[in-house]
C-alpha positions as a LaTeX table, in Angstrom:
\begin{tabular}{lrrr}
\hline
Residue & $x$ (\AA) & $y$ (\AA) & $z$ (\AA) \\
\hline
Unk1 & 21.61 & 4.68 & 46.08 \\
Unk2 & 24.16 & 3.19 & 43.77 \\
Unk3 & 27.54 & 3.07 & 44.44 \\
Unk4 & 30.56 & 4.89 & 43.13 \\
Unk5 & 32.79 & 3.03 & 40.67 \\
Unk6 & 36.27 & 3.19 & 42.71 \\
Unk7 & 39.12 & 1.96 & 40.41 \\
Unk8 & 41.70 & 1.98 & 42.91 \\
Unk9 & 39.77 & 0.18 & 45.45 \\
Unk10 & 38.98 & $-2.69$ & 42.33 \\
Unk11 & 42.60 & $-2.82$ & 41.34 \\
Unk12 & 43.41 & $-3.85$ & 44.87 \\
Unk13 & 40.63 & $-6.10$ & 45.09 \\
Unk14 & 41.95 & $-8.04$ & 42.20 \\
Unk15 & 45.20 & $-8.45$ & 42.80 \\
Unk16 & 44.31 & $-9.46$ & 46.54 \\
Unk17 & 41.97 & $-12.34$ & 44.45 \\
Unk18 & 45.17 & $-13.41$ & 42.60 \\
Unk19 & 46.99 & $-14.00$ & 45.71 \\
Unk20 & 44.26 & $-15.78$ & 47.12 \\
Unk21 & 44.29 & $-18.22$ & 44.01 \\
Unk22 & 47.35 & $-20.28$ & 45.42 \\
Unk23 & 44.85 & $-20.94$ & 48.76 \\
Unk24 & 41.85 & $-21.31$ & 46.96 \\
Unk25 & 43.67 & $-24.22$ & 44.89 \\
Unk26 & 45.13 & $-25.87$ & 47.90 \\
Unk27 & 41.80 & $-25.74$ & 49.73 \\
Unk28 & 39.61 & $-27.37$ & 46.57 \\
Unk29 & 42.05 & $-29.76$ & 46.62 \\
Unk30 & 41.82 & $-30.92$ & 50.34 \\
Unk31 & 37.80 & $-30.90$ & 49.77 \\
Unk32 & 37.90 & $-33.04$ & 46.80 \\
Unk33 & 40.60 & $-35.59$ & 48.53 \\
Unk34 & 37.78 & $-35.21$ & 51.81 \\
Unk35 & 34.51 & $-35.97$ & 49.60 \\
Unk36 & 37.09 & $-39.04$ & 48.09 \\
Unk37 & 38.00 & $-40.33$ & 51.31 \\
Unk38 & 34.12 & $-39.65$ & 52.52 \\
Unk39 & 32.87 & $-41.72$ & 49.38 \\
Unk40 & 35.18 & $-44.80$ & 50.16 \\
Unk41 & 37.60 & $-44.09$ & 47.16 \\
Unk42 & 40.83 & $-42.50$ & 49.35 \\
Unk43 & 43.04 & $-45.61$ & 48.39 \\
Unk44 & 45.90 & $-45.28$ & 45.83 \\
Unk45 & 45.46 & $-49.09$ & 45.37 \\
Unk46 & 42.01 & $-49.03$ & 44.82 \\
Unk47 & 39.90 & $-48.27$ & 41.43 \\
Unk48 & 38.97 & $-45.15$ & 40.35 \\
Unk49 & 35.44 & $-43.65$ & 41.11 \\
Unk50 & 32.62 & $-44.42$ & 38.26 \\
Unk51 & 31.97 & $-41.31$ & 36.44 \\
Unk52 & 28.98 & $-39.80$ & 38.90 \\
Unk53 & 30.86 & $-40.47$ & 41.79 \\
Unk54 & 33.81 & $-38.96$ & 40.00 \\
Unk55 & 31.45 & $-35.66$ & 39.03 \\
Unk56 & 30.23 & $-35.40$ & 43.27 \\
Unk57 & 33.87 & $-35.15$ & 44.13 \\
Unk58 & 35.19 & $-32.51$ & 41.19 \\
Unk59 & 32.12 & $-30.30$ & 41.11 \\
Unk60 & 32.64 & $-28.62$ & 44.89 \\
Unk61 & 36.31 & $-28.80$ & 44.83 \\
Unk62 & 36.18 & $-26.90$ & 41.44 \\
Unk63 & 33.74 & $-24.17$ & 41.95 \\
Unk64 & 36.43 & $-23.65$ & 45.19 \\
Unk65 & 39.32 & $-23.81$ & 43.01 \\
Unk66 & 37.53 & $-21.00$ & 40.73 \\
Unk67 & 36.44 & $-18.74$ & 42.78 \\
Unk68 & 39.38 & $-16.11$ & 43.74 \\
Unk69 & 39.87 & $-16.63$ & 39.81 \\
Unk70 & 36.34 & $-15.26$ & 39.38 \\
Unk71 & 36.75 & $-12.43$ & 41.78 \\
Unk72 & 40.19 & $-11.13$ & 39.85 \\
Unk73 & 38.60 & $-11.50$ & 36.97 \\
Unk74 & 35.31 & $-9.18$ & 37.81 \\
Unk75 & 37.74 & $-6.96$ & 39.79 \\
Unk76 & 40.20 & $-6.63$ & 37.38 \\
Unk77 & 37.85 & $-5.87$ & 34.39 \\
Unk78 & 36.45 & $-2.90$ & 36.24 \\
Unk79 & 39.48 & $-1.30$ & 37.70 \\
Unk80 & 40.44 & $-1.63$ & 33.63 \\
Unk81 & 37.18 & $-0.21$ & 32.82 \\
Unk82 & 37.96 & 3.01 & 35.29 \\
Unk83 & 41.60 & 3.36 & 33.53 \\
Unk84 & 43.57 & 1.43 & 36.08 \\
Unk85 & 45.24 & $-1.19$ & 33.59 \\
Unk86 & 47.02 & $-3.30$ & 35.51 \\
Unk87 & 43.71 & $-4.73$ & 36.42 \\
Unk88 & 43.60 & $-6.22$ & 33.21 \\
Unk89 & 46.55 & $-8.34$ & 34.33 \\
Unk90 & 44.92 & $-9.34$ & 36.90 \\
Unk91 & 41.86 & $-10.55$ & 35.34 \\
Unk92 & 43.66 & $-12.43$ & 32.65 \\
Unk93 & 45.39 & $-13.86$ & 35.64 \\
Unk94 & 42.20 & $-14.93$ & 36.65 \\
Unk95 & 40.86 & $-16.00$ & 33.65 \\
Unk96 & 43.54 & $-18.68$ & 32.93 \\
Unk97 & 43.13 & $-20.18$ & 36.54 \\
Unk98 & 39.65 & $-20.70$ & 35.35 \\
Unk99 & 40.62 & $-22.56$ & 32.33 \\
Unk100 & 43.05 & $-24.04$ & 34.37 \\
Unk101 & 41.06 & $-25.85$ & 36.98 \\
Unk102 & 38.06 & $-26.01$ & 34.23 \\
Unk103 & 40.61 & $-27.97$ & 32.23 \\
Unk104 & 42.27 & $-30.05$ & 35.44 \\
Unk105 & 38.72 & $-30.96$ & 36.46 \\
Unk106 & 37.35 & $-32.53$ & 33.33 \\
Unk107 & 40.64 & $-34.32$ & 32.64 \\
Unk108 & 40.22 & $-35.82$ & 36.44 \\
Unk109 & 36.48 & $-36.76$ & 35.74 \\
Unk110 & 36.87 & $-38.21$ & 32.43 \\
Unk111 & 40.13 & $-40.11$ & 32.88 \\
Unk112 & 39.51 & $-43.69$ & 33.26 \\
Unk113 & 42.42 & $-44.08$ & 36.00 \\
\hline
\end{tabular}
């Protein structure tokens, strides 16, 4: 049994996830910092972590940060297909959020200091 597409519900979900983007970013930064502290790289006077440790810190934080953006993108496109065009705005915000966090994660992993 397939579920009928409900564009009104999808647009509500899309905008709800847009609201959660900020909370996802804050949670991702806390998780990244927590992992860095657990690995011994929490102080500001220390050298930056090597590439492997930086990748280990960045990946979980990146997944947490982009999750609300991915959900907003998915539900926004579904709502737009269902002719609720404000869903495309939520999808665009979600997509831009994903691009932003991927760029920030790549810069943080590759930066020497």
